[in-house]
N, C-alpha and C positions, 0 to 999 in steps of 0.2 A: 293318547297313551295313558294306560291305567296306572295310577300312582297313589301313594298313601297320603295321609293328611298333610305331611310336610312337603309333598311334592317331589320326594326322592324315591328311587326304586327300592323295593324290598325283595330280597332273594333268599333262598334257603338251600342248605344241603341236608338231606334227610336219609342218613344211612340206617340200615337194619342191623342191629347188633347180633347177627347170627354167625359172625366170623370176623376176620381181620379186615383192615382197610387195604384194599388192593389198588393197583395203579389206575384202573379205570375209574373207580370211585374217587381216588385222590385227584385225578385230572378234573373231574366234575366239580369237586370242592374248590379246587384252585380257580377254575373259571368263575364260579359264583363269588368267591372271595374277591377276586381281582375286579370283577364287574362292580361289586358293591363299593370297593375302595375307589375305583376310577370315577364313579358317578356320585360319590358322596352319599351312597345309599346305606342300607342296613343288611348285614349278613347274619342270617339266623341258622342255628344248628338245631335240628329236630331229630329225635330218636324215634324211629318207626319200629317199635318193639311189640307188635301185636301178634307175633308168632311165639306163644309161650313155651313151645317145645324146643325152640332153637335160640331164642333171645336170652342172653345172660348178662348180668352185671359185669362179669369179667370181660366179655367182648365189648361192652360199652366202654369200659375203662381203656381197653386197647385202642379203640377208635379215638377217644378223646386224647390219649397220649400221642398218637400218631398225628392228629391235627395240630396239637401244640408244637410238636417237633418240627412239623412243616412250616410253622409260623403263621398258620391260618387262624388268627384270632377271630372269635365270633362275638357279635354284639348282643345277641340274645340266645338263650338256650341253657342247657345243663351247666351248673356251676356258676352261671352268670345271671340267670333269671331274665326278666323282661315283662312288658305289659300284657303279653298275650299267652302266657304260660297256662298250665304246665306244658313243658316241651318234650314230654315223653307220651307217646300215644297210649300206652297202657294206663296212664292216669287221666284219660279223657273219655272213657267209655260212656259216662253219663251224658256228656255233651253230644256224642254220636247218637245215642238213643233218643235224645230230645229232638234232634233233627229228623231222624227216621219217623218218629211218631208224627211230627209235623207234616212230612210228606204223605204219610198215610191219611191224615185228616184232610189234606188238601186234594186227595185223589190223584196224587202224582206218583204214588207207589201203592203196591197191593200185596196181600199175603198169597203165597203159592203153596199148595199142599201136595204137589206132585211128588210121588216117590221116585227114587233113582230108577226103579224098574219102569215106571211110566214114562219118564224122560227118555230112557233108552229106546223104549218101544216107539215113541213118537219120532225119535231121530231116524230109526230104521225105516219107519213108514214113509218119512219124507224122502229118504234115499231111494226107496223102491218106486215111488211115483215121480222121481227125478225132479223134485221140488227145488228150485234154485235157492230157496231159503231153508236151511236145515237146522236152524237154532231152535230156541224154545218156542213152542207153538201157541203160547198165550192161552193155555187151557184154563187157567184160573183168573184171567184178567177181568172177566165180567161177573165174577161172583159178587153178590150183593155185599157191600162193605160191612154192613152190620152183621151179616151172617159170618163173614170171614173173620171179623174181630171176635165174635163169640167162639168160633172154632179154635182160634189161636189162643184165646184166654182159657179154654178148657184143657189146653195142653196138647192139642193135636200138632204133630210135627209140621213145621212150615218154615219157609224162608220169606224174606221180603224182597220183592223185585221193583225196580224203577220202571215206570211206564215210558216207553219211547213214544212221544206224541204222534198221534195219527197225522199223516200228511207232512211229517217233518221232512224237509228237503235235505239235500246233501249237508253233511257236517264238514265245514271248511275250517281247517286248523291253520291259522296264520302263524308261520314259523319264520323267525328272523334268519335262519340258516338255510332252510330248504324251500322257502317260499310257501305258497298256499298248497296244503296237502288236503285233497278232497276224499271224503269217505261217503259212500252211499248209505244213507240212513236206513234204507230197506234191508240192509244186511246186518243191522244191529238188532239183537234180540232184547227183550225185556230182561236185563241182567240183574243178578242177585246183588243186593247191597247189605243184606243181613242174613247170615247163615242160620241153619237149624239150631245150632248151639247158642245163638244169640249174639255172636261176634260179628262186627261189621267187616265188610270186605275192603281190600286195599283201594280199589277205585273210588270207593265212597269216602273213606277216612282221609285220604290224601287231599281230596278236594275240600272236605269240610275244614281241615286244618289250614289249607292254603287260604281259604276265605277268611277264617277267623283270625289268622295271623297277617292278613292284608298283603299277601304276596302279589307283586306286580309283574314279575318275570319268573318263568319256570325254566331254568337252565339244567338240562339233564341229558343222559345218554339217549341216542336214537333207538335203543332197544325199547324205549317207552312210547314210541310213536303210535304203536298199535293200541295202547291203552288210552290215548288222548281223546278219540271221539266219544268214548263212554264217559270220560271225565268232563268233557264239554257239556254233555247232557246233564250231568249232575250239577254243574255250575248253573245251567239254565233252570233246572228244577228248583234249585235253592234261591233263585232270583238274584244271582251274583254275576258281576261282569267277568268275562273270561280273561285271564291274564295273557301276557305275551309269552309265547313259547319259543324256545331255542334248543333244538335237539342236536347235541354235538355228536359227531361221527364216532364209530367204535375205534378202538386201538388194536392194531394188528402186530403180530410178532414178526421177527425178521424173515420168517418163511411165508409171510403173507396171509397166515391164518389168524383167527381171533386169539388175542393174547390170553395165555393160560399158564398153568403151572408147568407145563412141558417146556416153556421157554425160560425156566429158571425161577429165581426169587420173584415173587409177585406181590407180596405184601410190603407196605411201607416200612414196617419194623424190620423186615429181613434186609432191606437195602440199608437202613440205618445201622443195623448190627454188622453189616459187611464193611462199614467204614465210610459210607457216602455222606457228603455234606447235604443238609436239608435244602440249602439254596440251590445246589446243583440239581437235585431231584425235582424241585419245583420248576426250575428253569427248563429242564428237559421235557417235563410233562406239559408245561404251558405251550411249548413249541409243537406239540402234536395237534395239528389242524389249526393252529393260530400262528401268526407272525406279527412282528412289530413293523417291519419295513422291507421284508424280503431279503435282507442282508445281515441284520444284526443277530448274532447267535447268543452271546452272553448278555442276559437280561436279568439283573438283580431283582430281588423280590420287590423292593420299593419302586423300581421302574415299572415292573409289571402292574403293580397296584395303582400306578398313575396313568399308564398308557393303554391298558387293556380296552378292547372294544369288541363287541360281538360282530361288528361288520367285517372284521378281518378273520373270522372263523370260517374255515373251509367246510364244505359238506362232504368232502371225500375222506375216507378212512386214512388214518396216519399210522406209520410204522414205527414202533418203539425199537430203537437200536441201542443195546447195552454198551456197545463200543463207544457210541457218541456220548452216552452218559459218563462213562469212565474218563473219556477225554475232558469233558466238561467239568468233572469233579476235580481233575488235576488243575484246570484253569482257576477254579475257585480257591484251591489250596495255594497256588502261586500268588494270588491276589492278597493273601494274608501278610501282615507285617511279620517280621521275625519273632517278635514277642507274642503275637497272636498264634503263630504256628507252634511256638514252643509250648504255650499254655494249653491251646485247644487241640493240638494234634500230638505233639511229642510226649507230653506228660501222660495223658491218658493211655497212649499206646504202650509206653515203657512200663507204666504201672500194671497194665493188663498182662504184659509179658513177664512180670515178676522181676524186672531189671531195676526199677526205681520205686520209691515211695512217694505218696502224694506230698506236694510242697517242694519237690526237687528243683523246680524252676526258680522258686523264690530263694532257695538255698545257694544256687550257683547260676545266677542270671547271665553272666558273661559267657560261661561255658555253653549254656543252652542256646544263647543267641548265635554263637558260632556254629553250633550243631544245626540249628535251624537254617542258617545260610547255606550249608552244603547239602542238606537233605531235602529241602523244600523243592528244588528243581527236579528231584528224582522220585518224588512221592506223588502217586495218583490216588491212593487210598490210605486213610489214616493208619490202619494196622501195618502197612508196609514199613512205616517209620521205624518200628521196633526191630524188624529184620535188618534194615539198613544200618542201624546203630549198634547192633549186637556185638560187633567186633571191638567196640570200645569198653566192653565189660569183661572182667577177668584178666589175669596176668598174661595169659597166652590166648591167642584166638583159636576158635574152632576151625580146624583146617580140613577141607574135604579132599579126598584122594586125588581127584583130577587136578585140583589147583596145586597140590603138593608136587605131583609128577611133572606138571607142565612148567611150574614156576621155579621149583628147586631141584628138579631131577635132571639137570644138565650141567655141563662144565662151566657155563657162564654165570651160574648162580653164586658160587662161592666168592669169586673176585668181586662181583657186584655187591654182595652183602658186606664184605670186608671193607671195601672202599666207602660204602655208605656209612658204616659204623664209625670209621675214622673221621669222615667229614662232619658227622653229626655230634660226635663226642666233644669236639672243641667249640661248638656253638655256644655263645653267651646268651643270645636272644632266642628263646624257643617259641618263635612265631612262625606262622605258616609261610609267609613270604621268605623269611630267612632260611627256613628248612628247604623250600623249593630252590632257592638260590644256591644253597650248598650242594644240592644233588645235581643240579642242571648240567655242570661241565663234566661230570664223572663218566658218562657213556663214551664221550669222545676220547677222554684220557685213557680209558681202558680198551678202546677199540671194540666196544660192544654196542650192538644196536640198541637204541633207546627203548624200543619195545621190550627186548629181553631184559634189559637192566631194570626198568621200572616194574616189570612183571614179577621179578624176584623180590624186590622190595615190597611191593603190594601184597604178595602172598605171605611174606614173612610178618607183615604188620597187621593184616586184616584177615588172613586165611582164605582170601578169595581172589579170583582173577579180575574181578571188577569191584570197584569201590568208589566212594566219593573222592574228591581231589586229595592227593597224598599229603601236601603240606599242612592244610588245616586238620586233616585226620590225625597226623602225628602230633600236632599241637594239642589236640583234644586228648590224645593218649597220655601225653606227658613224657618228658625226656627219659626218665628212668624206665618206664614200661616199654617205650619204643626201642631203647637200646637192649633191654632184656629180650625182647622178641627177636631182634636181629641175632643175638647170641644163640638163642634156641634154634633158630633156623640154620645157623652155621653148622650146628651139630648134625643136621640131617641133609644138608645141601650136597649135591653131586660134585 
């Protein structure tokens, strides 16, 4: 097994800052992070920003924020540094040029002066003669190196191509997920490693960096499998050992097609802004083509970082199910203590809705602890908390028409409200249990169905046909406001 000096694996996540971090990239980052943590290895973050027209500092910032929010801390990379930097490809051009010049000097690469028109003509000619190989026809491969260097130095437009060694047998990619993947070397042309404008190509720089940064394992999406044989040839030309590959399968949407924007929110920050917990998203993505033991679904980040193994990654595509993520998010919210839920979910949600100010939990810890108790089982997304708690704000609740008609627009509403007011008015202890105990016998005494009785009280106090448990809700409202709301509803009750 290829390893670094310390005998531990080194892996990397290498996003291009041409857009946001989407779920496919996030899953790849999670697998790399988890593998490094589980093996005691090193997780490197490298920014592949060699596309100057699309790579931006803003996009890089978005990716770094998303990684931090996911809890995927990197050991080397931007903002952290490390012994093999710089960790942005745009800062490594001199290094790439040195390696290409070395390959030219060793006869492992050569200048190619073919124009686009010449290349197209050669391709069409190969098609017409039904040549099984229709790639680059090696027209410039045998130009005298000294003459080629002179022509390049004079400014004649050219690229640099890597020589596929004559007689090179099949390229066998040893993949921990897919097994041995075999490519016929005869189908590989002498591919470009430096463009006419002097910039190096992806298949060259990614290998150059992986060698320089001593990567031992390359864990990435299987859309890169087709790049791998060319990259193997670059490793060989540079005299470096080939790392161990693990190409993870693609993620599909619920319709069985490749996950894309048509399936809804696709970037990490969109899921964050929708109120999802980072641990829930990491958990859900980790289970796409990987499992802990075929039965465990809730896998906290620290367990993932301890138990992850590439041996349990399937080669089959996985389906991302937003409904499962929503369920999982609810499970993570339920696992929070009341204090954590109040501080991490309630306060931000209520502040964002304009119902509270920052510091509200510290100002009324007992009130918020009770609110957390009754809202936590009903909350699957953080922003829902504000909607569920809205009835507690204001003297009178916002009442929708349907609730008013159904709860208060019948002959059973008025006696229910009057009896409830009388029972609650004399309560000395305004606690949820005492409130529930005072209301509990009233339906039977009035000869009214419990459903109709409590529906009237619930609508009067909360403005809705559905609400958290009534006793604790009235305790949170306070006695004065609860009685005032009953009076207001008596005026409109049928």
